[in-house]
C-alpha positions in Angstrom: -31.9 -67.4 95.4 -32.1 -65.3 92.2 -29.9 -62.5 90.8 -30.9 -59.2 89.9 -29.4 -58.4 86.8 -28.7 -54.5 85.8 -30.3 -53.1 83.1 -27.7 -51.4 81.3 -28.5 -49.1 77.9 -26.8 -50.2 74.6 -25.0 -47.0 75.2 -23.9 -47.9 78.5 -22.8 -51.1 77.6 -20.6 -49.8 74.7 -18.8 -47.0 76.7 -17.7 -49.4 79.1 -16.2 -51.4 76.2 -14.4 -48.9 74.5 -11.3 -49.8 72.7 -8.1 -49.4 74.6 -5.7 -46.4 73.4 -2.6 -47.6 71.8 0.6 -47.1 73.7 2.4 -43.9 72.7 5.0 -44.8 70.4 8.2 -42.6 71.4 10.7 -41.3 68.9 14.2 -43.0 69.2 15.7 -39.8 70.6 13.2 -40.1 73.6 13.9 -43.6 73.9 17.5 -43.1 74.2 17.0 -40.2 76.7 14.9 -42.5 78.9 17.3 -45.2 78.8 20.1 -43.1 79.7 18.5 -41.3 82.7 17.6 -45.2 83.9 21.1 -45.9 83.7 21.9 -42.8 85.5 19.6 -43.0 88.3 20.3 -46.7 88.8 24.0 -46.9 88.5 25.1 -43.4 89.2 23.0 -41.8 91.8 19.3 -40.5 91.7 20.2 -36.9 91.0 22.0 -37.3 87.7 19.7 -37.2 84.6 20.0 -37.2 80.8 18.9 -33.7 79.4 20.3 -33.6 75.8 21.4 -35.9 72.9 23.3 -35.4 69.7 24.1 -38.3 67.1 27.4 -38.3 65.5 29.3 -40.8 63.3 32.2 -42.4 64.9 34.3 -44.8 62.4 31.3 -45.4 60.3 29.3 -46.3 63.6 25.8 -44.3 64.7 26.5 -43.1 68.3 25.0 -40.9 70.6 26.6 -37.8 73.0 24.1 -37.5 75.7 24.4 -34.3 78.2 24.4 -35.1 81.8 23.1 -33.0 84.3 23.3 -33.0 88.1 19.6 -31.9 89.1 18.5 -31.5 92.5 14.6 -31.5 94.0 14.6 -27.8 94.4 14.8 -27.7 90.7 18.6 -26.1 90.7 20.8 -27.9 88.2 23.9 -27.7 86.1 26.0 -29.8 83.7 28.4 -32.4 84.9 29.6 -34.1 81.5 28.8 -36.6 78.9 27.7 -39.7 78.5 28.5 -41.9 75.2 25.7 -44.5 74.1 26.8 -47.0 70.9 23.3 -48.6 71.3 24.0 -51.3 73.8 26.5 -49.7 76.4 26.9 -46.2 78.4 30.3 -45.1 79.0 31.1 -41.7 80.4 33.4 -39.3 78.4 33.7 -37.2 81.4 36.7 -37.7 83.7 35.3 -38.7 87.0 37.6 -36.0 88.6 36.1 -33.4 86.4 32.7 -34.6 87.1 33.2 -34.5 91.3 34.7 -30.9 91.0 31.7 -29.8 88.6 29.2 -31.4 91.4 30.7 -29.7 94.2 30.4 -26.4 92.5 26.9 -27.0 92.0 26.5 -28.0 95.2 28.3 -25.0 96.9 26.1 -22.4 94.8 24.6 -19.9 97.0 21.5 -20.1 94.9 21.1 -23.6 95.3 21.4 -22.9 99.0 19.0 -20.3 99.2 16.5 -22.6 97.1 16.9 -25.6 99.4 16.2 -23.4 102.6 13.1 -21.8 100.9 12.3 -25.5 100.2 12.8 -26.9 103.6 11.0 -23.9 105.4 7.6 -24.4 103.2 7.9 -28.4 103.8 8.3 -27.6 107.8 5.6 -25.2 107.6 3.2 -27.8 106.0 3.9 -30.3 108.5 3.3 -28.0 111.5 -0.1 -26.9 110.2 
């Protein structure tokens, strides 16, 4: 049995073997925010995300203070506390009891509940339809 070869034009051949795009180079701040969010999600829960970053000098060393936000799937969010990153480790600067109280206030917010109820109603209607 003889295989039939496909007849490709030079343009078709070169279009399929184009150069790969170089991966996007992220700036240092974006890399730190991504690392912080990964740390928060894997170590502290899926609703905590890094949303802000500022660089400071502590005893001559460069460190970053990261704003931590509690963000619900409905888009409702609120400030929880700060995280310190020294280039190797993440450490919460805000006491756990303070973060717990802030999380409770965010969860008890009537606007969050309204958004959640709207979200649930829309998903239930989609499932029924």
